Backbone as XML, in Angstrom:
<?xml version="1.0"?>
<chain id="A" units="angstrom">
  <residue number="1" name="MET">
    <atom name="N" x="-23.774" y="-2.916" z="4.511"/>
    <atom name="CA" x="-23.289" y="-2.229" z="5.689"/>
    <atom name="C" x="-24.556" y="-1.990" z="6.584"/>
  </residue>
  <residue number="2" name="ILE">
    <atom name="N" x="-24.766" y="-2.279" z="7.662"/>
    <atom name="CA" x="-25.739" y="-2.006" z="8.695"/>
    <atom name="C" x="-25.107" y="-1.422" z="9.765"/>
  </residue>
  <residue number="3" name="ALA">
    <atom name="N" x="-25.707" y="-0.088" z="10.266"/>
    <atom name="CA" x="-25.221" y="0.473" z="11.506"/>
    <atom name="C" x="-26.257" y="0.187" z="12.555"/>
  </residue>
  <residue number="4" name="LEU">
    <atom name="N" x="-25.775" y="-0.237" z="13.665"/>
    <atom name="CA" x="-26.445" y="-0.607" z="14.980"/>
    <atom name="C" x="-26.159" y="0.252" z="16.078"/>
  </residue>
  <residue number="5" name="GLY">
    <atom name="N" x="-27.141" y="0.791" z="16.767"/>
    <atom name="CA" x="-26.931" y="1.628" z="18.138"/>
    <atom name="C" x="-26.374" y="0.745" z="18.958"/>
  </residue>
  <residue number="6" name="ALA">
    <atom name="N" x="-25.375" y="1.049" z="19.593"/>
    <atom name="CA" x="-24.294" y="0.385" z="20.699"/>
    <atom name="C" x="-25.376" y="0.004" z="21.948"/>
  </residue>
  <residue number="7" name="ARG">
    <atom name="N" x="-25.970" y="0.872" z="22.201"/>
    <atom name="CA" x="-26.885" y="0.912" z="23.564"/>
    <atom name="C" x="-28.104" y="-0.116" z="23.370"/>
  </residue>
  <residue number="8" name="THR">
    <atom name="N" x="-28.784" y="0.091" z="22.153"/>
    <atom name="CA" x="-29.989" y="-0.787" z="22.089"/>
    <atom name="C" x="-30.032" y="-1.727" z="21.101"/>
  </residue>
  <residue number="9" name="GLY">
    <atom name="N" x="-29.178" y="-1.704" z="20.143"/>
    <atom name="CA" x="-28.889" y="-2.804" z="19.187"/>
    <atom name="C" x="-29.864" y="-2.435" z="17.968"/>
  </residue>
  <residue number="10" name="ALA">
    <atom name="N" x="-30.532" y="-1.214" z="17.914"/>
    <atom name="CA" x="-31.387" y="-1.009" z="16.932"/>
    <atom name="C" x="-30.836" y="-0.600" z="15.684"/>
  </residue>
  <residue number="11" name="GLU">
    <atom name="N" x="-31.253" y="-0.793" z="14.515"/>
    <atom name="CA" x="-30.869" y="-0.410" z="13.252"/>
    <atom name="C" x="-30.956" y="1.063" z="12.992"/>
  </residue>
  <residue number="12" name="LEU">
    <atom name="N" x="-29.764" y="1.762" z="12.781"/>
    <atom name="CA" x="-29.669" y="3.091" z="12.548"/>
    <atom name="C" x="-29.969" y="3.478" z="10.941"/>
  </residue>
  <residue number="13" name="TRP">
    <atom name="N" x="-29.055" y="2.661" z="10.099"/>
    <atom name="CA" x="-29.172" y="2.889" z="8.874"/>
    <atom name="C" x="-28.519" y="1.710" z="8.147"/>
  </residue>
  <residue number="14" name="ARG">
    <atom name="N" x="-28.812" y="1.307" z="6.895"/>
    <atom name="CA" x="-28.443" y="0.413" z="6.071"/>
    <atom name="C" x="-27.972" y="0.589" z="4.670"/>
  </residue>
  <residue number="15" name="CYS">
    <atom name="N" x="-26.863" y="0.303" z="4.058"/>
    <atom name="CA" x="-26.642" y="0.563" z="2.693"/>
    <atom name="C" x="-26.022" y="-0.749" z="2.008"/>
  </residue>
  <residue number="16" name="LYS">
    <atom name="N" x="-26.744" y="-0.767" z="0.830"/>
    <atom name="CA" x="-26.213" y="-1.903" z="-0.131"/>
    <atom name="C" x="-26.022" y="-1.461" z="-1.441"/>
  </residue>
  <residue number="17" name="LYS">
    <atom name="N" x="-24.661" y="-1.922" z="-1.894"/>
    <atom name="CA" x="-24.533" y="-1.282" z="-3.259"/>
    <atom name="C" x="-24.964" y="-2.335" z="-4.387"/>
  </residue>
  <residue number="18" name="GLU">
    <atom name="N" x="-25.702" y="-1.789" z="-5.303"/>
    <atom name="CA" x="-26.306" y="-2.620" z="-6.330"/>
    <atom name="C" x="-25.281" y="-2.541" z="-7.364"/>
  </residue>
  <residue number="19" name="VAL">
    <atom name="N" x="-24.956" y="-3.807" z="-7.779"/>
    <atom name="CA" x="-24.083" y="-3.990" z="-8.948"/>
    <atom name="C" x="-24.955" y="-4.442" z="-10.249"/>
  </residue>
  <residue number="20" name="PRO">
    <atom name="N" x="-24.844" y="-3.770" z="-11.163"/>
    <atom name="CA" x="-25.518" y="-4.152" z="-12.565"/>
    <atom name="C" x="-25.440" y="-5.550" z="-12.906"/>
  </residue>
  <residue number="21" name="ALA">
    <atom name="N" x="-26.361" y="-5.971" z="-13.555"/>
    <atom name="CA" x="-26.151" y="-7.691" z="-13.843"/>
    <atom name="C" x="-25.031" y="-7.831" z="-14.980"/>
  </residue>
  <residue number="22" name="GLU">
    <atom name="N" x="-25.031" y="-6.851" z="-15.748"/>
    <atom name="CA" x="-23.915" y="-6.861" z="-17.086"/>
    <atom name="C" x="-22.578" y="-6.789" z="-16.278"/>
  </residue>
  <residue number="23" name="ARG">
    <atom name="N" x="-22.411" y="-6.406" z="-15.052"/>
    <atom name="CA" x="-20.984" y="-6.328" z="-14.488"/>
    <atom name="C" x="-20.763" y="-7.611" z="-13.690"/>
  </residue>
  <residue number="24" name="LEU">
    <atom name="N" x="-19.796" y="-8.278" z="-14.260"/>
    <atom name="CA" x="-19.382" y="-9.627" z="-13.767"/>
    <atom name="C" x="-18.788" y="-9.310" z="-12.516"/>
  </residue>
  <residue number="25" name="GLN">
    <atom name="N" x="-18.851" y="-9.869" z="-11.246"/>
    <atom name="CA" x="-18.125" y="-9.762" z="-10.085"/>
    <atom name="C" x="-17.764" y="-11.328" z="-9.718"/>
  </residue>
  <residue number="26" name="LEU">
    <atom name="N" x="-16.403" y="-11.725" z="-9.938"/>
    <atom name="CA" x="-16.167" y="-12.976" z="-9.745"/>
    <atom name="C" x="-16.140" y="-13.429" z="-8.474"/>
  </residue>
  <residue number="27" name="ARG">
    <atom name="N" x="-15.740" y="-12.529" z="-7.472"/>
    <atom name="CA" x="-15.777" y="-12.970" z="-6.006"/>
    <atom name="C" x="-16.178" y="-11.746" z="-5.305"/>
  </residue>
  <residue number="28" name="PRO">
    <atom name="N" x="-17.716" y="-11.778" z="-4.930"/>
    <atom name="CA" x="-18.233" y="-10.734" z="-4.232"/>
    <atom name="C" x="-18.085" y="-10.707" z="-2.625"/>
  </residue>
  <residue number="29" name="THR">
    <atom name="N" x="-16.572" y="-10.295" z="-2.455"/>
    <atom name="CA" x="-16.214" y="-10.349" z="-1.032"/>
    <atom name="C" x="-16.356" y="-9.097" z="-0.560"/>
  </residue>
  <residue number="30" name="ASN">
    <atom name="N" x="-16.233" y="-8.961" z="0.905"/>
    <atom name="CA" x="-16.429" y="-7.959" z="1.701"/>
    <atom name="C" x="-14.826" y="-7.524" z="2.079"/>
  </residue>
  <residue number="31" name="ARG">
    <atom name="N" x="-14.408" y="-6.277" z="1.695"/>
    <atom name="CA" x="-13.065" y="-5.776" z="1.839"/>
    <atom name="C" x="-12.975" y="-5.059" z="3.114"/>
  </residue>
  <residue number="32" name="GLY">
    <atom name="N" x="-13.975" y="-5.020" z="3.922"/>
    <atom name="CA" x="-13.956" y="-4.401" z="5.048"/>
    <atom name="C" x="-14.549" y="-2.984" z="5.251"/>
  </residue>
  <residue number="33" name="VAL">
    <atom name="N" x="-14.783" y="-2.325" z="6.453"/>
    <atom name="CA" x="-15.335" y="-0.913" z="6.540"/>
    <atom name="C" x="-14.390" y="-0.317" z="7.360"/>
  </residue>
  <residue number="34" name="ALA">
    <atom name="N" x="-14.140" y="0.953" z="7.192"/>
    <atom name="CA" x="-13.281" y="1.538" z="8.193"/>
    <atom name="C" x="-13.978" y="3.075" z="8.569"/>
  </residue>
  <residue number="35" name="LEU">
    <atom name="N" x="-13.593" y="3.372" z="9.848"/>
    <atom name="CA" x="-14.250" y="4.662" z="10.311"/>
    <atom name="C" x="-13.158" y="5.776" z="10.855"/>
  </residue>
  <residue number="36" name="TYR">
    <atom name="N" x="-13.395" y="7.042" z="10.252"/>
    <atom name="CA" x="-12.339" y="7.970" z="10.432"/>
    <atom name="C" x="-13.193" y="9.070" z="10.912"/>
  </residue>
  <residue number="37" name="GLY">
    <atom name="N" x="-13.201" y="9.570" z="12.050"/>
    <atom name="CA" x="-13.983" y="10.660" z="12.573"/>
    <atom name="C" x="-15.319" y="10.356" z="12.484"/>
  </residue>
  <residue number="38" name="ASP">
    <atom name="N" x="-16.243" y="11.232" z="11.628"/>
    <atom name="CA" x="-17.564" y="10.855" z="11.522"/>
    <atom name="C" x="-17.908" y="10.368" z="10.021"/>
  </residue>
  <residue number="39" name="LYS">
    <atom name="N" x="-16.990" y="9.908" z="9.302"/>
    <atom name="CA" x="-16.964" y="9.108" z="8.028"/>
    <atom name="C" x="-16.891" y="7.791" z="8.066"/>
  </residue>
  <residue number="40" name="VAL">
    <atom name="N" x="-17.573" y="7.167" z="7.342"/>
    <atom name="CA" x="-17.542" y="5.726" z="6.996"/>
    <atom name="C" x="-17.077" y="5.326" z="5.522"/>
  </residue>
  <residue number="41" name="TYR">
    <atom name="N" x="-15.821" y="4.559" z="5.561"/>
    <atom name="CA" x="-15.299" y="4.249" z="4.238"/>
    <atom name="C" x="-15.365" y="2.663" z="3.900"/>
  </residue>
  <residue number="42" name="VAL">
    <atom name="N" x="-15.658" y="2.373" z="2.610"/>
    <atom name="CA" x="-15.744" y="1.036" z="2.245"/>
    <atom name="C" x="-15.283" y="0.940" z="0.842"/>
  </residue>
  <residue number="43" name="VAL">
    <atom name="N" x="-14.413" y="-0.029" z="0.596"/>
    <atom name="CA" x="-14.033" y="-0.469" z="-0.748"/>
    <atom name="C" x="-15.267" y="-1.052" z="-1.532"/>
  </residue>
  <residue number="44" name="THR">
    <atom name="N" x="-15.652" y="-0.637" z="-2.982"/>
    <atom name="CA" x="-16.665" y="-1.059" z="-3.572"/>
    <atom name="C" x="-15.935" y="-1.561" z="-4.965"/>
  </residue>
  <residue number="45" name="VAL">
    <atom name="N" x="-16.823" y="-2.103" z="-5.851"/>
    <atom name="CA" x="-16.348" y="-2.434" z="-7.324"/>
    <atom name="C" x="-16.484" y="-1.139" z="-8.110"/>
  </residue>
  <residue number="46" name="ALA">
    <atom name="N" x="-15.585" y="-0.873" z="-8.900"/>
    <atom name="CA" x="-15.532" y="0.381" z="-9.802"/>
    <atom name="C" x="-16.461" y="0.199" z="-10.798"/>
  </residue>
  <residue number="47" name="LEU">
    <atom name="N" x="-17.369" y="1.040" z="-10.939"/>
    <atom name="CA" x="-18.379" y="1.231" z="-12.131"/>
    <atom name="C" x="-18.124" y="2.188" z="-13.157"/>
  </residue>
  <residue number="48" name="GLN">
    <atom name="N" x="-17.833" y="1.872" z="-14.180"/>
    <atom name="CA" x="-17.447" y="2.909" z="-15.391"/>
    <atom name="C" x="-18.794" y="3.389" z="-15.987"/>
  </residue>
  <residue number="49" name="PRO">
    <atom name="N" x="-18.810" y="4.814" z="-16.132"/>
    <atom name="CA" x="-20.192" y="5.109" z="-16.724"/>
    <atom name="C" x="-20.219" y="4.740" z="-18.312"/>
  </residue>
  <residue number="50" name="GLY">
    <atom name="N" x="-21.342" y="4.590" z="-18.824"/>
    <atom name="CA" x="-21.426" y="4.191" z="-20.240"/>
    <atom name="C" x="-21.104" y="2.861" z="-20.514"/>
  </residue>
</chain>
């Protein structure tokens, strides 16, 4: 995800989820991003500890 300023187009922040190599992801697709108030929600691959 990359947040851009609406007025200038300048990058405000960037977030990239790193998936461990041993975690096979068959389809690395984007499920979208949602905004609610001042929060950003995104669906990611579940990583189990251990």
